[in-house]
C-alpha positions as CSV (number, residue, x, y, z in Angstrom):
1,X,-5.7,-3.0,4.8
2,X,-2.8,-0.5,4.4
3,X,-2.6,0.6,0.7
4,X,0.2,2.0,-1.3
5,X,0.4,5.4,0.4
6,X,0.5,3.8,3.9
7,X,3.1,1.2,2.9
8,X,5.2,3.9,1.2
9,X,5.1,6.1,4.3
10,X,6.2,3.2,6.5
11,X,9.0,2.3,4.1
12,X,10.3,5.8,4.1
13,X,10.2,5.9,7.9
14,X,12.2,2.6,8.1
15,X,14.6,3.9,5.5
16,X,15.2,7.2,7.3
17,X,15.9,5.5,10.6
18,X,17.5,2.1,9.8
19,X,19.6,2.5,6.6
20,X,23.2,1.1,7.1
21,X,22.4,-0.1,10.6
22,X,23.5,-3.6,11.6
23,X,21.2,-6.2,13.0
24,X,22.5,-7.7,16.3
25,X,19.4,-9.4,17.6
26,X,16.3,-11.0,16.1
27,X,13.4,-12.3,18.2
28,X,10.3,-14.1,16.9
29,X,7.4,-14.3,19.3
30,X,5.4,-16.7,17.1
31,X,6.3,-18.9,14.2
32,X,3.4,-18.3,11.9
33,X,1.5,-15.4,10.5
34,X,-0.3,-15.8,7.1
35,X,2.4,-18.4,6.4
36,X,5.3,-19.7,8.6
37,X,8.2,-17.3,9.2
38,X,11.3,-18.9,7.7
39,X,13.1,-21.0,10.3
40,X,16.5,-19.8,9.1
41,X,15.6,-16.1,9.4
42,X,17.4,-15.3,12.6
43,X,20.7,-17.0,11.6
44,X,20.7,-15.5,8.1
45,X,20.0,-11.8,9.0
46,X,21.8,-11.5,12.4
47,X,25.0,-9.4,11.9
48,X,23.9,-8.3,8.4
49,X,23.6,-4.6,7.5
50,X,20.4,-3.1,6.1
51,X,21.5,-1.3,3.0
52,X,18.4,-0.6,0.9
53,X,14.7,-0.2,1.5
54,X,12.2,-0.5,-1.3
55,X,8.4,-1.0,-1.9
56,X,6.8,-3.2,-4.5
57,X,3.0,-2.8,-4.5
58,X,2.0,-3.3,-0.8
59,X,5.2,-5.2,0.1
60,X,8.2,-3.7,1.9
61,X,11.6,-5.1,1.0
62,X,14.8,-4.7,3.1
63,X,17.9,-5.6,1.3
64,X,20.9,-6.8,3.3
65,X,24.6,-6.6,2.6
66,X,24.8,-10.5,2.6
67,X,22.7,-10.7,-0.6
68,X,19.5,-11.5,1.2
69,X,16.3,-9.6,1.2
70,X,13.6,-9.6,3.9
71,X,10.0,-9.2,2.6
72,X,7.2,-7.8,4.8
73,X,3.5,-7.5,4.1
74,X,1.2,-5.8,6.6
75,X,-1.9,-7.8,5.9
76,X,-5.1,-6.2,7.3
77,X,-3.8,-4.7,10.5
78,X,0.0,-4.8,10.6
79,X,2.3,-2.0,11.5
80,X,6.1,-1.6,11.8
81,X,7.3,0.7,14.6
82,X,10.9,2.0,15.0
83,X,12.0,3.4,18.4
84,X,15.1,3.6,20.5
85,X,15.8,0.2,22.1
86,X,15.5,0.0,25.9
87,X,17.2,-3.0,27.5
88,X,14.8,-5.6,28.8
89,X,11.8,-3.7,27.5
90,X,8.8,-6.1,27.3
91,X,7.2,-6.7,23.9
92,X,3.9,-4.9,23.2
93,X,0.6,-6.7,22.6
94,X,0.5,-8.5,19.2
95,X,4.3,-7.9,18.6
96,X,5.3,-11.0,16.6
97,X,8.8,-10.0,15.5
98,X,11.5,-7.8,17.0
99,X,14.7,-6.6,15.4
100,X,17.4,-4.7,17.3
101,X,20.4,-2.9,15.7
102,X,23.9,-2.2,16.9
103,X,22.9,1.5,16.8
104,X,20.3,0.8,19.5
105,X,17.2,1.0,17.4
106,X,14.3,-1.5,17.8
107,X,12.0,-2.5,14.9
108,X,8.7,-4.1,16.0
109,X,6.4,-5.9,13.6
110,X,2.9,-5.8,15.2
111,X,-0.1,-7.5,13.7
112,X,-3.3,-8.1,15.7
113,X,-5.1,-10.1,13.0
114,X,-2.0,-12.0,11.8
115,X,-2.8,-11.7,8.1
116,X,0.6,-10.2,7.3
117,X,3.8,-12.1,6.4
118,X,7.6,-12.1,6.8
119,X,9.7,-13.9,4.3
120,X,13.3,-14.1,3.1
121,X,14.8,-14.6,-0.4
122,X,18.1,-14.1,-2.3
123,X,18.4,-10.4,-3.4
124,X,19.5,-11.5,-6.9
125,X,16.1,-13.3,-7.4
126,X,12.5,-12.1,-7.5
127,X,10.2,-13.4,-4.9
128,X,7.4,-15.6,-6.2
129,X,4.8,-13.2,-4.9
130,X,6.2,-10.3,-6.9
131,X,6.8,-12.0,-10.2
132,X,3.4,-11.5,-11.7
133,X,2.5,-8.1,-10.2
134,X,1.5,-5.3,-12.6
135,X,3.4,-2.0,-13.0
136,X,3.6,0.6,-10.3
137,X,1.1,3.4,-10.6
138,X,3.6,6.1,-9.7
139,X,6.6,7.2,-11.8
140,X,8.1,9.8,-14.1
141,X,6.6,10.8,-17.5
142,X,8.2,7.9,-19.3
143,X,6.8,5.4,-16.8
144,X,3.4,7.0,-17.1
145,X,3.4,6.7,-20.9
146,X,4.3,3.0,-20.5
147,X,1.5,2.6,-18.0
148,X,-0.9,4.2,-20.4
149,X,0.1,1.7,-23.2
150,X,-0.1,-1.2,-20.7
151,X,-3.7,-0.2,-19.5
152,X,-4.8,0.4,-23.1
153,X,-3.9,-3.2,-24.0
154,X,-5.2,-4.8,-20.8
155,X,-8.6,-3.0,-20.9
156,X,-9.5,-3.2,-24.5
157,X,-11.4,-6.5,-24.3
158,X,-12.2,-6.5,-20.6
159,X,-15.9,-6.6,-19.7
160,X,-15.1,-6.3,-16.0
161,X,-15.9,-3.0,-14.3
162,X,-13.1,-0.5,-14.1
163,X,-13.2,-0.4,-10.3
164,X,-12.7,-4.1,-10.0
165,X,-10.0,-4.1,-12.7
166,X,-8.0,-1.4,-10.9
167,X,-8.0,-3.5,-7.8
168,X,-6.4,-6.4,-9.7
169,X,-2.7,-6.4,-8.6
170,X,-1.8,-8.2,-11.8
171,X,-3.1,-5.2,-13.8
172,X,-1.7,-2.4,-11.7
173,X,-0.1,-2.9,-8.3
174,X,-0.5,-1.2,-4.9
175,X,-4.1,0.2,-5.4
176,X,-6.8,-0.5,-2.9
177,X,-10.4,0.4,-2.3
178,X,-10.0,3.8,-0.8
179,X,-7.7,5.3,-3.4
180,X,-9.4,3.8,-6.4
181,X,-12.7,5.3,-5.3
182,X,-11.0,8.7,-4.8
183,X,-9.1,8.5,-8.1
184,X,-12.2,7.6,-10.1
185,X,-14.1,10.6,-8.7
186,X,-11.2,12.9,-9.6
187,X,-11.2,11.4,-13.1
188,X,-15.0,11.6,-13.5
189,X,-15.3,7.9,-14.3
190,X,-18.0,5.7,-12.8
191,X,-16.8,2.6,-11.0
192,X,-19.6,0.7,-12.9
193,X,-18.2,1.4,-16.4
194,X,-17.0,-1.7,-18.3
195,X,-13.3,-1.4,-18.7
196,X,-13.4,-2.0,-22.5
197,X,-15.7,1.0,-23.0
198,X,-13.1,3.6,-21.8
199,X,-11.5,5.9,-24.4
200,X,-7.9,6.8,-24.5
201,X,-8.6,10.2,-23.0
202,X,-10.5,8.6,-20.1
203,X,-7.7,6.1,-19.4
204,X,-5.3,9.1,-19.3
205,X,-7.6,10.8,-16.9
206,X,-7.7,7.7,-14.6
207,X,-3.9,7.6,-14.6
208,X,-3.6,11.3,-13.8
209,X,-6.3,10.8,-11.1
210,X,-4.4,7.9,-9.5
211,X,-1.1,9.8,-9.6
212,X,-2.7,12.9,-8.0
213,X,-4.5,11.1,-5.2
214,X,-1.6,8.8,-4.3
215,X,0.9,11.7,-4.3
216,X,-1.5,13.7,-2.0
217,X,-2.0,10.8,0.2
218,X,1.7,10.1,0.6
219,X,2.3,13.8,1.4
220,X,-0.4,13.5,4.1
221,X,1.2,10.3,5.6
222,X,-1.6,8.0,4.4
223,X,-5.0,7.4,5.9
224,X,-5.2,6.3,9.5
225,X,-8.1,4.0,10.2
226,X,-8.1,1.5,13.0
227,X,-4.5,0.2,13.2
228,X,-2.4,2.1,10.7
229,X,0.3,4.4,12.0
230,X,3.7,5.6,10.6
231,X,6.9,3.9,11.5
232,X,7.3,6.5,14.3
233,X,3.8,5.7,15.7
234,X,2.1,8.9,14.4
235,X,-1.1,8.8,12.4
236,X,-1.7,9.9,8.8
237,X,-4.4,12.4,8.0
238,X,-5.4,11.9,4.4
239,X,-8.7,10.6,5.6
240,X,-9.6,14.2,6.3
241,X,-9.3,14.8,2.5
242,X,-11.6,12.0,1.3
243,X,-14.3,13.3,-1.0
244,X,-16.2,10.1,-1.7
245,X,-14.9,7.0,0.2
246,X,-17.2,6.3,3.1
247,X,-19.4,9.3,2.3
248,X,-22.7,7.4,1.3
249,X,-25.7,9.7,1.7
250,X,-23.6,12.9,1.9
251,X,-23.6,15.7,-0.7
252,X,-21.0,15.4,-3.4
253,X,-18.5,18.3,-2.8
254,X,-17.7,18.5,-6.6
255,X,-21.4,19.0,-7.4
256,X,-21.8,21.7,-4.7
257,X,-19.1,23.8,-6.2
258,X,-21.1,23.8,-9.4
259,X,-24.4,24.7,-7.7
260,X,-25.7,21.2,-8.1
261,X,-26.9,18.8,-5.4
262,X,-26.1,15.1,-5.7
263,X,-25.6,12.5,-2.9
264,X,-22.8,9.9,-2.8
265,X,-24.1,6.4,-3.5
266,X,-22.7,3.1,-2.5
267,X,-22.7,-0.2,-4.4
268,X,-21.0,-3.5,-3.7
269,X,-18.6,-4.8,-6.4
270,X,-16.7,-8.0,-6.0
271,X,-17.4,-7.9,-2.3
272,X,-16.1,-4.4,-1.9
273,X,-18.0,-1.2,-1.3
274,X,-17.7,1.4,-4.1
275,X,-18.6,5.0,-3.4
276,X,-19.4,7.4,-6.3
277,X,-21.5,10.3,-7.6
278,X,-23.7,9.4,-10.6
279,X,-23.7,13.1,-11.7
280,X,-19.9,13.7,-11.7
281,X,-18.9,10.2,-12.8
282,X,-20.0,8.7,-16.1
């Protein structure tokens, strides 16, 4: 599933290519993904201008100049590709939604596994899926301080492991398995630790680790595995910088720099694989 860096990269690609463009054609090629696509979508968004692109967690929001917002989620295998429109060009395999602009750009929503979603809601309201989401992991110093206080409160009585807690979108939004594993390695915190046992300093290290890993991943265009590509169809390359995720049985690079030898271990937590070094991470 695309995580925050991948969704942010796609959002930026859409923003760079489609801001202030006017929708002149909307084509749906199936009626249902994870949930039905709104029946009124075509009539509401045709002739509207796309004025603002944002991301909330793993959702992409396109605000229109008619006070409506389109919500996209990529599910497990979704991608959104922007390219010049070619008249009568056939749709590609698994293309479920096509949007064409007056400026001759074509936005294709492609989702082989159909776990994604497309929805519509008034811009002045908050979508029901976004209301109870936790704070974003990225932001300026003021935001990071608020995030620290938020996590301090949420973790203080929580017996759940810190790895599982960080994947809870109600606690902190946008994080997924890959980047939580990498951030916990950078912070030196075991994914097995009970959340309530973390000290203030350790929580600060986790926040710093999350911010560092996500910033690096966005700079690298995300991690391309299986289906994920940028809005222009190119792949990300942060997977080349993974130090722990998917590295079971390999030597820990952090330990090797300290003339130690430790292999990466894997454990299943809440149905997800966690990768960690039991020397570096306590």
